[in-house]
N, C-alpha and C positions, 0 to 999 in steps of 0.2 A: 533323252527321252522326254516327251511332252507330258506336262502335269495332267493328271486326271481331274475332272471337275464333276461335282455332285450337287444336286439341289436337295435340301433337306427342309422339311416342315418342322418347325419348333414352336412351342407355345410361347406367347409373349413374355411371361415372367422369366422364362429360362433364357430367352433372347436377351432380355435386359441384363441378366446376370452374366451372360457370355461377353457382351460388349462393354460392360463396366469392369471386366477383369476378375469378377468374383468366381465364376464357374470355369474351372480349368479342364473339366472333362464333360463331354456330352454322352449320355447313356442312351443306348438304343437296343431295342429287341432286334435280334438278328433276323433279317428277312432275305438273306442270301447275298447281301452286299457288304463288303468289307473294304472301305476306302484305304488305300495304302498311304504310308507315311509320305508327306510332301504334297499330297493332293490338296485340292481346294474344295471347301464346302460352302456353297452359296446358301445363305439363310433366308428362308421364307418364314416370316412371322405369321402364324396362323391366328385363329381366334378372332378377336375384334380388330386386329391390325390388318391382316390380309394384304401383306406386301413383302416384296424382296427388299431386305434392309441392309445386307452386308455380306461379309464372307470371313472365313478364317482358314488358316493352313492347318492341316492335320499333322500332329506330332505322333506320339506313340499310339498304337491301337492294341487294346487288350481284347481278346476273344475267348470267352469261356462261359461256363454256367453262371447265372446271375450271382449266386452266393460267392463264387470264386472271384468274380469281378469286384464285388463289394469288399471282400477281404484284401484284395490288392490295393484298392483305393484307400482303405482305412489305414494302410501302412504309410501313406504319403502325408506330407505336411501340406495342409490346406488344399485338398483337391477340389473344393468348391461344390461338393455334392452332399446331400443329406438324405434322411430317411424317405422323404417324398420322392426323390430321384430313384431310390432303390425300389420303391413300390411300383414304379412304372415298369421296371424290367423283371420284377419278381414273378415267377410263374412261367416265364419264357424258357424254352429249352436251352437257348444260347443267347448271349447278349454281347454288346460291344461297349467299351469305354474308349471314346475318341478324344485324344488330347487336343485342346484348343490352343493354337499358337497364332499370334499376330492378328487378333480380331480387328476388322476394319469396317466401320459403318459407311455405307455409301452416302454421298453428298445429298442425294434425293432418293427416298424410298420409291419403289416401283409398285404401285397399288394394283390389286387384282383386276379392277375394271380397266386400267390402262393396259395391263398384260393382255386382257381379252380383246381389247380394241386392235392390238397389233397381231395377236395370234388368236383368232376366234376359236372358242371352245377350250381354251387353255384351262387345265385343271392342275393345281399343285399336287405333288405326290402326298400320299397318306403318311409316308415315312421319308424315304429317300430314293432318288434315282440318279443314275449316271447320265451326264450330258456329253454329247460329242461336240466338237468344235463347229460342226456344220448344222447343229440343231438350231432351228429358228429362235428358240428362247435365248441361246447363247449368242448367236450371231446378231440378232436384231436388238437385243435388250441388255443382256449382262455385259457383253464386251464394251458397249458404250458406257454403261454405269461404272464399270471398272476404270475405263480411260478417264472419265470425268473426275472420279474420286482420286485416282492416283495423281492426276495433274494438280488437283487442289491440295493434296498432301505435299507434293513437291514445292508448291508455292509457299506453304506454311514453313517449310524448313529453310527457306532463303533468308 
């Protein structure tokens, strides 16, 4: 079965925590999308960064009311989330805690203006959206970013 791929907008301070290995779970208000274990989340850093910067593999996914998500995470050793993370999902009917596995920064971030040159009118998602393999964003941009990054990673391991 082919892995599913999602594009998620995440604030820069949380992106930093994901790619430095501090944040082990990404918390999301549930908007009808629940990425399955093994899928890939492409990370768009919002705010002042405005760029696709990397990706991570989805581990466990917890789906429940925010207070239940919080209780689950607080039983874990170093989940990498704090009160500020909880404030984001508090008040939502349902929320997700998406386990972050194997975060990989791309060799070169893909800035919003570059994305819009290739795909006129491109708008990053407010939260998250699923990408198909034939989506122009995946086909023209992300696939190439992944290939370049994975080739660079292979060279480092030699």
